[in-house]
C-alpha positions as CSV (number, residue, x, y, z in Angstrom):
1,M,-1.0,0.3,9.2
2,L,-2.3,3.3,7.4
3,E,-1.8,1.5,4.0
4,K,-3.8,-1.5,5.3
5,T,-6.6,0.8,6.6
6,T,-6.7,2.6,3.2
7,R,-6.9,-0.6,1.3
8,M,-9.6,-2.0,3.6
9,N,-11.6,1.2,3.2
10,Y,-11.4,0.8,-0.6
11,L,-12.2,-2.9,-0.6
12,F,-15.1,-2.2,1.8
13,D,-16.4,0.5,-0.6
14,F,-16.3,-1.9,-3.6
15,Y,-17.6,-5.0,-1.9
16,Q,-19.8,-4.0,1.0
17,S,-22.9,-5.1,-0.7
18,L,-21.6,-8.7,-0.6
19,L,-21.3,-8.6,3.2
20,T,-24.0,-9.3,5.8
21,P,-25.4,-6.3,7.7
22,K,-23.4,-7.3,10.8
23,Q,-20.2,-7.5,8.9
24,R,-20.9,-4.1,7.3
25,S,-21.7,-2.6,10.6
26,Y,-18.5,-3.9,12.3
27,M,-16.3,-2.9,9.4
28,S,-17.9,0.5,9.1
29,L,-17.4,1.2,12.8
30,Y,-13.9,-0.1,12.9
31,Y,-12.5,1.3,9.7
32,L,-14.6,4.3,8.8
33,D,-15.7,5.6,12.2
34,D,-12.4,4.6,13.9
35,H,-14.0,2.8,16.8
36,S,-11.9,0.5,19.0
37,L,-12.7,-3.2,19.3
38,G,-13.8,-2.5,22.9
39,E,-16.2,0.2,21.8
40,I,-17.8,-2.0,19.2
41,A,-18.0,-4.9,21.6
42,E,-19.7,-2.7,24.2
43,E,-22.2,-1.4,21.6
44,Y,-23.2,-5.0,20.5
45,N,-22.8,-6.5,24.0
46,I,-20.3,-9.1,22.9
47,S,-16.6,-9.8,23.6
48,R,-13.7,-7.9,22.0
49,Q,-12.5,-11.3,20.7
50,A,-15.8,-11.9,18.9
51,V,-15.5,-8.5,17.2
52,Y,-11.9,-9.1,16.4
53,D,-12.6,-12.5,14.8
54,N,-15.5,-11.1,12.8
55,I,-13.4,-8.2,11.5
56,K,-10.5,-10.6,10.6
57,R,-12.8,-13.0,8.8
58,T,-14.5,-10.1,6.9
59,E,-11.1,-8.7,5.9
60,Q,-10.2,-12.1,4.4
61,M,-13.5,-12.2,2.6
62,L,-12.8,-8.8,1.1
63,E,-9.4,-9.9,0.0
64,Q,-10.9,-13.0,-1.6
65,Y,-13.5,-10.9,-3.5
66,E,-10.7,-8.6,-4.7
67,E,-8.6,-11.6,-5.8
68,K,-11.5,-12.8,-8.0
69,L,-13.1,-9.6,-9.2
70,L,-10.1,-7.1,-9.2
71,L,-12.3,-4.1,-8.9
72,F,-9.8,-2.2,-6.7
73,Q,-6.9,-3.1,-8.9
74,K,-8.8,-1.9,-12.0
75,F,-9.7,1.3,-10.2
76,Q,-6.1,2.0,-9.4
77,E,-5.1,1.3,-13.0
78,R,-7.8,3.7,-14.2
79,Q,-6.6,6.4,-11.8
80,S,-3.0,6.0,-13.1
81,L,-4.1,6.2,-16.7
82,L,-6.3,9.3,-16.0
83,Q,-3.3,11.0,-14.4
84,Q,-1.1,10.2,-17.4
85,L,-3.8,11.6,-19.7
86,K,-4.0,14.8,-17.6
87,D,-0.2,15.2,-17.8
88,E,-0.2,14.7,-21.5
89,A,-3.1,17.1,-22.0
90,E,-1.2,19.8,-20.2
91,K,1.7,19.4,-22.7
92,V,-0.6,20.1,-25.7
93,D,0.3,23.3,-27.4
94,D,-3.2,24.2,-28.6
95,T,-5.0,25.6,-25.6
96,S,-8.5,24.8,-26.9
97,N,-7.6,21.2,-27.5
98,A,-6.0,20.9,-24.1
99,K,-9.1,22.3,-22.4
100,S,-11.4,19.9,-24.3
101,L,-9.1,17.0,-23.4
102,L,-9.2,18.0,-19.7
103,V,-13.0,18.3,-19.9
104,L,-13.2,14.7,-21.2
105,I,-10.8,13.5,-18.6
106,D,-12.9,15.1,-15.9
107,S,-16.0,13.4,-17.3
108,L,-14.2,10.0,-17.1
109,E,-13.2,10.7,-13.5
110,K,-16.8,11.4,-12.5
111,L,-17.8,7.9,-13.7
112,D,-15.8,6.4,-10.8
C-alpha cells in the first residue's frame, strides 16, 4: 500500500495540471493530506462511493498519462544515474576534481 501511495504521489506531482480542480482536490486530500473517503465525502457533501469512484478514475488517468509520457520513469532513471555519478565521484583520487564533480551533480539534482 505504501508503494502505491508513493507512486500516486509522484504521478500526482507530475500530472496534476492535467486534472480538473475537483480531481486535484480529492487526490490531494486523499493522498497528500491522508483524509479518509468519509472525511472527503463529508466535506463535499457527497457519498463515500462517489469519492471512491472519482479517486479510482483519477488514478487510472494518472497511470495512462504516465504510460504515454513516462515522466515518472524518466525521473527515476535520472535519480539512479545521479546516484551512480555521485558514487563514482567519491572514488576520484583528486579531491578538487571530486568536489567539482559533486558540485555539478548537485546542480543537476536541483533541476528536478
